[in-house]
N, C-alpha and C positions, 0 to 999 in steps of 0.2 A: 815254620811248620815242619815237623819230624817227618823223614822218609818213610814211606809205607814198607813194610817187611815183605820180604818175598813169599812169605808163607801165609799171607793174608787168606781169609775165607774167600774173598774176591777171586783170587787166582785159582783156589781150589774149585770154585764153581765152573770155571772155563770148561767147556765141552769141545772146544776146537783148538787146533794147533795155534801156537803163539810164539813170537822170535823176540828174545831179549837182543838187542842191538848194542853194538860198541862193546862187548864183554862185560856188559851191566854197568859201564863206566866206572868200576871198581879201580880206586888210584893204585898203581903200583907201589907207591911209597910204604903202604900198609902191608905189603908181604902176602904171601899165599895163604897164611894162617888168619889174616883178619877176618872179622865177623861178616862184612858184607860179601867177600868171596866164598867163604864157607856157605852162606846162604845161597848163592847161586848155584854153588854145585849140588846142594841139597835140592833145589828147584829142578835140576836137570834129571832128577830121579822121577819126576812126572813125565810119562811118555808122551805128554802134547808139548813139552817145552823144547823150543829149540834155541840156539845161541847163534849170534854172528859174531866171528872172530874178526872184527875190523875195528878200526877207530884207535889203533895202537897210539897215535900221536894225541888221544884224548885221555887214555888210559896212563900212559908214560909219565913218570915224574922227572926223568933224566933228560928229556929232549931227545934230539936227533942222536942217532939213528932208530930210537924209541926201543932198544932191546931189552929195557926192563920190562916190556909188556909180554915178551915171548914165553917167560914161564907161565903166565896167566892163560894166554892162548892154548899153550900146549896141554895144560892141565884141564881145561875146558874140553879139548879135543879128545883127550884121554877118558874123561868122565862120559862123554856121550858122542862118540865118533859118527854114530849114524843120525846124528841130529845137530851137526854144526853146519853153518854156512860162512862162506867167506865174501868180501868185497873190499874195494878201496876206499869206500866211502866218498867218492868222487861225485860231485864238485865240491866237496869238504864244507857243506852249510855251516854257518855260525864259527867258522875259524877266521880269525882274524890275524895280521902280523905275519907269524911263520908258516906259510902255505906248505903242506907236506909234498914231497914229490912222489906221484903214484908208482914210478919205477921201483923207488926205494922200499916202498910198501909191498909191491910185488916180491922183491927179494927178500922182505922180512917174512912173507908168508912161507917160504921155502924153509925157514927156521921154525916155523909152528909145527910143521909136520915132518914125520920120521922117513918116510918113504913115498916113492910114486903111487902105490896102491892108495895110500891115505890121502893123498893130494887128489887123485881122481875122485875118491869118495867125496870129500868136502866140496871139490869144485864143480863136480858133473852130477854124481849119483844122488846125493842128498838134495840139491835144489830141484832135480828131476821129481824126486819123490815127494818134496813138499808141495811144490808149485803146480805140478801137472798131473799127478796121480792121485 
């Protein structure tokens, strides 16, 4: 069964905020110019769309330390810095075999964000606005 496009009428009909998890699970091996990632960036033009920049281990094609996921997270943060969330994805459901180290994922987050103010926004202000306001 083909994957549903981000721009389907179903998504366009949503009237509540929604979160795309794991950076949309777009695989890093396809690069930033691949159609699924461009579609995800386009989806972020919708003011109700949020994205969670977690799951680097799910996006990475290179494996540890999952650095090939960094450009994807950085591009998503740049596209919608006020609608990005972060998490380690602990306890890593559906991961078998090489379990990621959450400390390494925290360190990787520092590579996603350019400065302390942006980290504060992604870690504190954005989730506060989405979940509590």
